[in-house]
MIVO-549125 format. One record per residue: x, y, z of N, C-alpha, C, O in turn; residue in one letter. Coordinates in steps of 0.1 Angstrom, whole numbers, plus 5000, padded with zeros to 4 digits. Layout:
% residues N
XYZXYZXYZXYZa/...
This chain:
% residues 480
833369197265833869307274833469317286832469377287m/833969277298833469297312833969387319835169387320n/833069487325833669587330833269597345832069597348i/834569587357833969557370833369677374834069767369q/832069737381831669837382831869877396831369787403l/832469977405833069987416831970127423831170207417t/832270097437831670227441831570357434830570427433a/832970387430832970487419831870527410831470637408l/831370417404830970427396829570477398829270587392h/828570387407827570407410827470537419826370597419y/828470597427828170697433828370847422828070957425v/828770807410828870907401827570897394826870997391y/827270777390825870777386824770847394824070937389l/824770807404823770857414824171037413823171107411a/825071087414825371237412824571257402823571327404f/824871197388824671277374822671247377822071327369i/822071187383820971187383820371297390819471367386v/820971307400820671447411820871547402819971627401l/822171567394822071697385821171747379820771857378i/820771607372820071657361818471697367817771787362i/818071637378817271657387816571807388815471857387a/817871847392818171977402817972077388817172167389v/818872037375818572137365817172087362816772197358m/816472027360815471987352814272137360813572217354i/814372107375814072227386814372377383813672477387r/815672367374815972517371816572557384816672677388r/816872477388817972537403819572487399820072397392r/820172607408821472567406822172447410821772387420d/823472397400823972267405825172287415825472197422t/825872397415827172407416827672347426828772287426t/826572347441826772297454826572127454827072057463i/825972077444825671937442826971877437827471767440i/827571957428829071937418829771917426830371807426c/829972017435831171997446831171897460832071857468v/829671867459829671757467829871597460830271487464a/829671627450830171447442831471467438832071357436g/832171577435833371597435834371527445835371457444i/833571597460834271517471834171457477834871457487m/833071367473832471197474833371147471834171097479t/833471147453834471067445835971067449836670967449i/836371217454837771217459838071147471839171107474g/836771107481836971057496836870887490837470797496l/836270867481836470707479837570677468837870557466l/838370787460839870737454840570767459841570737454a/840870857472841870897480841670817493842670767498t/840570797497840270727510840770857523840670837535e/841270967518841471017532840571187527840071217516t/840471257537839471377535840271477536839771577541l/841771487532842571607527842371567515841971637507s/842671447512842871427493841371467484841171517473g/840571427494839071457490838971617487838671647476s/839271717495839271847499840171907486839671987478v/841271867485842371907478841871867461842371917451a/840971777462840571737445839571807444838871777434g/839071907450837671977447838672087440838372107429i/839672157443840472297441841272197426841172237414f/841772107428842672037416841472007405841772007393s/840471987408839171947393838872097390838472127379s/839072177400838672317391839672347381839372407371f/841072297387842072377377842172307364842772367356i/841772187360841772077355840772127348841172157336y/839472157351838372207343838772327336838572337323a/839372427342839772537338840572537326840272587315t/841572477330842472397318841872407301841972467291k/841172297307840172217295839572317287839472287275e/838972437294838072537292838672657282838272707271l/839872687290840672827288840672887275840773007273l/840672777263840672817250839172867246838972957238s/838272817250837172867250836872987254836273067247t/837273017270837273147277837973227268837173297263i/838773237264839473327256838873397244838573517243f/838673277235838273327221836773387224836273447215i/835973367238834773417239835273547243834773647237i/836373577253836173747257836573797246836073907244s/837873757236838573847228837273877220837173997218i/836373827216835173837202834473957209834274067203i/834173927226833274027229834074167234833474277237v/835374157234836074277233836074327221836174457220a/835974267211835974297194835074377195835074507194m/834174297196832674317190832074477201831174557198s/832974487212832574597221832874717215831974807215r/833874727210834574847202833774857189833474977185v/833474767184832774797170831474847172830974927165l/830774787183829474877184829275027188828375107185i/830675047199830675167200831175287193830975407196r/831975237180832175317169831375307159831475397150t/830475227158829275257148829675137135828875117126g/830975087136830974997129830574867124830674817113i/829674827138828974707135827774737125827374667115n/827374867128825974857119826374887105825574847096e/827474957100827674987088828074827080827974797068v/828474757090829274627086827674527081827574467070m/826674527089825674437085824774467077824074387072v/824774607075823874667065823674597052822574587048t/824674537046823974467030823574357033822774307025p/823774257048823074157049822174177055821774087061v/821374297057819974297060818674307049817474327050t/819674287038818874327025817974207022816774207019r/819074087025818673937025817873867035817173777031f/818173907051817773867060816873957064817374077067i/815473947066814474027066813173997077812074067079r/813473887080812473827091813073717098813973647094s/812273717112813073607121813173447111814173367110p/811973427105812373287099813673287089814473197088q/813773377082814873387075816273407081817273367076v/816173487094817473447102817573347106818673287102a/816473277116817073157119817373047109818372987111y/816773017099817672937090818572987083819472897081w/819073117078820073157075821173117082822173057078g/820973177096822373147102822473007109823472987116i/821672927107821672767109822172717096822772607096g/822072767087822672677075823972747069824372697059l/824472847075825572967071826472857085827672817083i/825772847097826872807105826972657103827772617110m/826472587097826472387093827272407080828072307078m/827372477073828072517061830172557064831172517058v/829972637073830972657081831872547089833072527088v/830972477098831472377104831672287098832672237102s/831172237091831572107085833372127075833972037069l/833572257075834672287073835872317080837072297078f/835072357092836372397100836072377117836772417126f/834972317119834572267131833872377140834372487139w/832772377147831872447152832472577160831972687159p/833572557168834072627175834472757171833972857177s/835372767162835372867154834572907145834973017139p/833572857141832072897133831672987141831573097137a/831372937154830173027161830773197163830073297164v/832373197165832873317165832773387152832473507153a/832873357141832773417133831073437127830773557125l/830073357124829073367123828273427134827173487130v/828473427146827773507157828273637158827573717164g/829273687154829973837157829373907143828774017144a/829373837130828773907119827173927119826774047116v/826373787122825273787117824273787132823073807129l/824373787140823773817155822973967155821773977156l/823874077153822974197152821874197140820674227143p/822274167127821274137118820074067122819074117119v/820173957129818973847132818173917143816973907143a/818773977151817974077165817374167157816174167158v/818074257147817474337141816074347132815374437130r/815974187127814574177121813774097130812874027126v/814174107142812974017151813373897158812673867167g/814473797155814973697157815473697173816473767175l/814873637183815673697199816973617197817273527189p/817773667207819373597206819273437212820173357211p/818173417217818373257224817773187206818073077204i/817073267197816673187186818173137178818373017174g/819173277176820273257172821273157180822073087174a/821073147193821973047195821472927194822272837194a/819772887194819472797194819972737178820272617179i/820072787167820372777155821472737154821672627149a/822472797158824072757159824372677165825372607161m/823572637175823772507181823472377171824272307166n/822172377169821672237161822072237149822072127145l/822472327142823072317130824772297125825272227116f/825272397139826872367138827272237148827872137144g/826772247161827072127169826771977170827271877176h/825472027161824671917162825171837148826071757146g/823971887136824371857123825771817118826271707115i/826571947118827671947108828471867116829371817110a/828571847132829571777140829371637138830171557136l/828171617139827871447139828171377128828571267128s/827871457117828071347102829471387102830071287099g/830471517105831371557098831971457086832571357087d/831371527075831771457062832871517060833771437056y/833171627062834771697053835571637064835871527061i/835871677076836971667084837371507087838471457088i/835971447089835871297092836571247102836971127101q/836871317116837471277125836671177133837271077138g/835071207134834071127143834070997135834370887140a/833670997122833470847117834670757114834470637113p/836070817114837070727114837070697132836670587137k/837270747136837070697153836270597155836670487159l/834970607152833770487153834070367140833770257143t/834370397130834570297122835870237123835770107122a/837170277127837870197134837770107147838369997148d/836870147155836470087165835669977161835769867167a/834969987150833869897151834269787138833569697133a/835469827135836169697122835269737110834869637104g/834869847105834169837093834469977089834370067096v/834769977072835070087066834270267070833070307072p/835270317069835070457072833770517062832770587066v/833770477046833170537041831770467043830870537040t/831270327048830070267051829570327061828370347061s/830370397071829670447085829470577082828870657089v/829970637069829370767064828070757058827070817061m/828270667050827070647040825970627051824870687050t/826170537059824970477070824470597079823370587086a/825370697080824970827087823970937083823271007091s/823970927070823571037062822271057063821871167065i/821170927061819870947061819470987080818571057085p/820570917087820370957104820571077109820171097120l/821471167101821871287105820871407100820571507107v/820271367084819071427082817771397088816871477087i/817471307093816371307099816471387115815571457119v/817471367122817871387134817671557134816971627140m/818871577120818671767119817171837116816571937120g/816771717109815271807104814371777116813571867118t/814271697121813171677134813471767144812471827149v/815071787149815271907161815372037157815172117166s/815572087143815572207141814272287138813972397142t/813272177130812072217130811072257142810172347143l/811472117152810772127162811172247172810372297181t/812272267171813172427178812672527173812572617182a/812172567161812172637154810472667156810072787158f/809772577156807972557160808072617175807472717178w/808872577184808972547199808772747196807672807197m/809972817192810472947195809373057187809273167191l/808773007176807973097168806673067178805973157178r/806372977185804972957194805573097206804973197210k/806373067207806773177223806773297215806173377221e/807173327204807373447199805573547197805273657200m/804973457192803473477188802873477199801873547200k/803273417211802473447224802873567234802273587244s/803873627229804573767236805473717247805773787256g/805873587246806673547259807873637256808173677245s/808573667270809873767269811173647266812073617274p/810973597253812173527248813673597245814673527241v/813873737247814773767242816273727248817273707242h/816073747262816973707274816773667281816873727292f/816173507278815673477291816573437299817473357294p/816773467314817773407323819073447315820073377314n/818973577310820473627305821573607316821373567328a/822873637308823873647318824073767322824673807332i/823373837313823673987314823274047300823673987290s/822374187296822674227283821474307283820974307294g/820874387273819874477272819574457257820474427249t/818374477254817874487237816574547241815774497249l/816574677234815774747234814874767220815374737209s/813674817221813074827207812274987205811475027214r/812575057196811875167195811375197183812075257175e/809675147177809275157166809275297160808875407166p/809675287148809775427139808475397127807775297128s/808375497118807275517109807775387096806975327089s/809175367097809575297087809975127090809775027083s/810575137103810975017104811075017119810475097125s/811774927127811974887139813574937143814474907135e/813874997151815375027154815574957165814774957175a/816674887163816974767176818174827180818974867172v/818374837193819774897196820074767206819174707212s/821474747206822174617213823274657220823974747216i/823474607232824574617243824874467245823974377245s/826574457245826874347248826574317263826274397271l/826574177264826374177282827774187288828574097289p/827974297290829074327298828074417311826874427312t/829274477320828774547331828174707328827274767333d/829174737317829174907315827974907303827674797298q/827175057300826475047291827375077278828575127278p/826775057268827475117255827475267253826375327254v/828575337250828575467249829375487235830375417232q/828775587225829175607212830575667213830875767220r/831475597204832975697201832675737187832375657178q/832675887185832875937174833575867162834675817165v/833275847153834175777143833775857128832575877126m/834575867121834075957107833475797099833875677101s/832675847093831775767081832975697072833375577073p/833575787064834675707057835575597065836075497059r/835675617077836575517085835675427088836175317088l/834375427090833575317096833375227082833375107083q/833275287070833175227060834275117052833975027044k/835575157059836875117055837074987066837574877064a/836675027077836874887087835874797082836074677081f/834374857078833274777078833674637065833474517064a/834274727058834874627045836374567048836474457042l/837174577053838274537060838174417067838774317064l/837174427079836874357091836474167083836874057085i/835474237075835174087070836074027061836073907058p/837174137055838174047045838873967054839073847053l/839274027064839973977072839973837077840773747078l/838673837081837873687086837673607072837573487072f/837473687061837273547050838973517044839173407038a/839873597046841273537047841573407057841873297053v/841273447067841073337081840473217072841273127068d/839373207070838573107062839573047054840172947058v/839873087043841273067033841973017037842172907032i/842773067048844172997054843772867062844472777065l/842372887066842072697069841972637062842672537063m/841372647051841472567044842572547037842672437033f/843372617034844772577024845772497037846672417034v/845672517046846572537057846072377065846872307071l/844672347063843972277070844372247084844872157090k/843872397087843672387103842472377107841572407099l/842372307122841072267127840872277141841772307149q/839772277144839772317163840572417165840572527160g/841372347176842372467185842872567175842572687177g/843572527164844572587155843572707148843772827147d/842572607144841472747137840972847145840972967141a/840572807154839972887168841172997172840873117173t/842072967172843573077176844073157167844773247171a/843573137148843773187142842373307141842673427140l/841373277142840073347143840373467159839973587158i/840973427170841373467179842473597178842273707182g/843373547173844473657167844173747162844373857166g/843173727148842773827140841973917147842174037146t/841073877157839973977162840974037170840974157168a/841973997180842874107186843574207176843774327179v/843974147164844774277156843274367152843374497151v/842474327151841174447150840874517159841074637160i/840374417168840974517182841174657186840374747190l/843074617183844074727184843774857171843674977172i/843674797162843574857152842274987150842375097145a/841374917156840075027151839775107168839175217168v/840275057180840875157192841675257188841375377191t/842775207179843475307178843175397169843575517169l/842575367160841875437149840775557156840875677153a/839875507166838975527174839375657181838975767179a/840375597192840975687203842075737202842475797212h/842975727192843875787192844775787202845375687205r/845075907209845875897217845475797232846075727240h/844575817231844275707243843875577240843075507247a/844375547227844275407219844575287233843775207239g/846175327235846275237243845775197255845875077259p/845375287259844775277274843575197272843275097279e/842675247262841275237259841075017256840274937259e/842475027246842774877241842574787253841674707253t/843674817265843374747278842374727283842174617288t/841174867283839974857291839274787283838474707290n/839274767266838174657260838574507264837774417266y/840274507265840574327267839974297282839374197284l/840074407292839674387305838274367304837774267310i/837474447298835974397298835674267292834874187297e/836374247284836274107274836574017284835573947288g/837574007290837673887301836973897312836573797317f/836774017316835574027326834173947324833573877332q/833973977309832573887307832873747309832273677316f/834173707299834573547299834373467312833773357314g/834873537319835073447334834073487340833973427351f/832973587338831673557345830873457340830173377346k/830873467328830073317322830673237326830073177335v/831973177324832373047330832373007342832272887346f/832373117351832573127369831472997375831972917383g/829972987370829072877373829372757369828872657374p/830372747356830172647347831572567350831772447347v/832472637358833372567362833372397370833672287366i/832872457381832672357393831672227384831772107384p/830972277378830072187369830672087358830471967357i/831472157352832572077343833571997348833771887343a/834372057362835071967370834471827373834971727373a/833171857376832271697382832271607370832671487372f/831771637360831971567348832871527340832571427332f/834171597340835271577337836071467343837071427338y/835371417356835871317364835371207361835471117369l/834571167347833771077343834971037331834870927327g/835871097327836571057319838171077322838671007331d/838971147315840171117319840771177333841671127340a/839971287334840371347347840371297361840771367369a/840071177364839671087378841271037377841971047387i/841770987368843070917362844371027371845370997377t/843871147366844871267362845071297379846071307386e/843771307382844171407396844271307407844771337417l/843771187404843871087417844570937410844470887399f/845270907420846170797417845170677413844770597421i/844870677396844070577391843570467401843970357402n/842170537410841170447416840570357409840170257416p/840370347395839270247386839970137385841170147387l/839370017382840069887381840769867366840569927356p/841469757370842169717356841369727343840169687344e/841769777331840769777317839769877320839069907311g/839569937330838470077328838970157319840170167317s/837970217312837970327297837570447306837270547300h/837570447318836870607327835370537332834670457326g/835070627344833270607347832470617338831470547340i/832470697328831170727322831570597311830970487313v/832370607303832570447292832470337299832170237293n/832670347312832570187318830970177319830470067316d/830270287323828970287324828070217314827270127315l/828670307301828370257288828370127285827370057282g/829770087289829769937284828469837295827569767290v/828569867308827569827314826269807310825669707312a/825969897305824269947299824369837289823469747289l/825469827280825369727269825269597273824469527266a/825669547281825469427288824469367293824369237294g/823369497298822569467302820969417293819769397297l/821469427279820269407271820569277259821669257254v/819369207257819869127248820269157234819769257229p/821169097227821569137214821069087201821468987197l/819969187194819369187189819269327181819269427189n/819069357168819369467160818469547167818869657172d/817069517170815769627174816569707190817069817192t/816569607197817269657211818469707209818669807216v/819669657200820769717198820869867193821869947194g/819969897188819570017182818870127194819470227198a/817970097197817670157213818870187221819270297223i/819770067227820970027231822070187227822570277234t/822070147214823170247212823070387211824070457211m/821670437210821270567213821670607225822470697225t/821170527238821370567251822670517254822870527267v/823470467249824770437251825970587245826770667250t/825370557233826070707228825670837239826470887247g/824370877238824270977250824970957259825571057263a/825170837268825670837278826970877278827370967286v/827970807270829170857267829570977265830771017265t/828471077262828471217254828271287268828371407267g/827971247281827671337290829271407299829171487308m/830271377293831371437296831271567291832071657297d/830471617281830871737277831671747261831771857255g/832171627258832871607248832771577232833271617222s/831571457235831371397223832571297216832371177214g/833371327215834471257214834871147218834971037212f/835071177232835871107242835270937241835970837242s/833870947238833370827241832970727230832470627233g/833370787214832670727204833470607199832870517194i/834870607202835570477200834670387205834070307198s/834570387222833670257226832470237219832070127216l/831670357216830470367208830770247198830070147199v/831770257188832070187177832470007182832369897176g/832670027191833169857199832069817197831769737188s/831269867206829869817214828769787203827969707205i/828969867192828069847181828269727174827269667169a/829569697173830069557165829869427173829869317169s/829669467186829169357195827669327189827569207185m/826569407189825169427187824969387172823869327169f/825769407164825469417152825369247145826269167143a/823769227143823369077138823769067124823268967119g/824369127118824969107103825869237097825669357101s/826669207089827669297083826869427078827569527077a/825469437074825169537071824669617081824969747081d/824069577091823569657102824769717111824569817118s/826169637108826869737118827269857117827469927127a/827469897103827870067100826470157106826770267111p/825270117104823970187109824070177124823370267128v/824570127132824470127145825670187153825570227165l/826470177145827870237145827570437144827970527151t/826670427134826470597128825570607139825770697147a/824670537142823770597153824270617164823970737168l/825070527172825770557184826870707182827370777191g/827170727170828070827168826971007170827171107175q/825870947162824871057162824571127174824471247177v/824270997183823771017194824771067208824371137217a/826071017205826971077213827671217211828371267220a/827171267196827971397195826671487196826971607197i/825471447195824271527197824371567211824371687214w/824371497220824071507235825571567238825571667244v/826771507234828071567243828471697234828771787241g/828371717222829271787213828971937213829572037208g/827671947222827272097225825972147217825772227208g/824872047223823472057221822872087235822372197238t/822971987243822271937256823671967268823072017277l/824771967271825471957278826172107282827172147275i/825672197290825872357292826972417289827072517284p/828272317294829472377292829972357279830672447274w/829572237270829772247256829472337249830272377241a/827872407251827272507241827772667249827272767246l/828572657257828972797260829372897248828873007248i/830272857239830372927232829373007223829473137224p/828272947215827072967213826473097221826273217217a/826173027234825673117243826173207245825373307243a/827573247249828173337253828273467239828273587241a/828273407229828173497218826973567217826973677214i/825773517219824673547215824173637233823373727236c/824873587238824873677259823373607264822573677270g/822973467262821773397268822773337279823973357281v/821873257285822273187297822573057289821973037279n/823772947295823972827286823272737290823072637283p/822672757307821572637307820272677304819272617308f/820172787299818872797296818572757282817472717278e/819672767274819872737261820072567261819772487252l/820472537271820372347268818972327272818372237267a/818372397281816872357287816072367275815272267273r/816072477264815572467253815772367242814972337233r/817372317243817572207234817372117235817672037226n/816372087248816371937253814871877244814871787237l/814171937246812871887239813271847220812871747215k/813871937215814271927203815271787201815171717190p/815871757207816871677210816671557210816971477201v/815771517224815171397226813971367211813771267205l/813471467210812271417201812971367187812171297180l/814371407182815271377174815671277172815571217161g/816471237186816971127189816271007188816870897185l/814671017193813870917192813570877179813970767175t/813070957170812670947155814070897149814070787144v/814970957150816570867145816670727148817070637140t/816270707160816270547165815370467157815670357153t/814370517157813070447147813470437132813370347124i/813970547130814270507110815570437113815870367103v/816370437123818070337121817370217123817670137114a/816270137134815570017135815169987118815569877114i/814670077109813770017099814970027089814869957079f/816170087091817470047085817969927085818269847076l/818169927097819269807099818269657093818769537094i/
């Protein structure tokens, strides 16, 4: 599989390195990404006007790709705000607090619940379900919001999505490309997913617990916006949360009877959603749409019950606050996502196919070129598959490059037994990096629901995920 690398490939790679270096220094990368888009546009169109126009066009493309995520986050925030203002949120989570009594239980409980839900319905709708219900409980018992976001990320977008044992979208793509049975890839991935998940979640928990013991401000590090206050009392700590919106939360009086009624109805409605997802086999965007529509219905019903005659106007106000928050969160992310989308299908859609014949996109071409630079044996193949998978995941999708990963795995396989292991390893690496644990715009749902900065969340996930990939690669070498 010979791929001709052009100046576009090398420029894109140079900007990736520069962006990563800037991120490590915890500086803003927007200007770098815009410069990268403009440079690639200049090479693709060979005109200054086309290059400048490409900046705006790439922003539009990124916004379209992220729009469903922006909407679900905005609607969930709007709904959560009215639940907090009316006190329904506190009544709703009170029974759960009987089981979640410590930060440790909250971390592992949120993670495991997120993993189970994500296995059936994928992480995007799972984040909305789990975060809206369990985040207040977790914070109440002392788990920082960043800890809840890490747990949802690693267990949902990491463990559940990389194995994908129920929906089987990922293993089918990689297995078909590698020319091996789906069941063999799934079987080979089980020990790899277990090792990757165990190492990353334990490492993240150890780092988080160490920070909490040292008294570091881990509640809202570099948060988008938000407040968390604690007032010690004789019996327990009272924790008040205000969603990351621009206005402080003001209590809206609602009768205890109505509070209890809605506290029972809301989880029931989301439970019905889960049943419908299973019965109707709704996945991804369809499942997210069902959750979002239910949240809108809940928002309207609670607002009308709480505000009565002012209900229609207040409903609009809550939606405005939710969308203000959503676009405030995604504002700094869109330019960065716009650059990385150019590594995949966006470049041929925005510019008149500037890539050579046979190209699978800039990022995938770089992955193929990397595979061609190393000798063909199982040990080197395992290391190369991890790196290649990680590179193809850098577009923030996780799925766009796994077919290529399967093809490369078949090239490196020294025997029929090693092909499934290498295929599964590449799949795990691609999805852990691109599916929502390291690429900031891919992990925005968890970050936004928890009110933390997505770039800070990506930074905190970096060491656990890299350590997990290293150990998983070593295990894969022994399994081959």
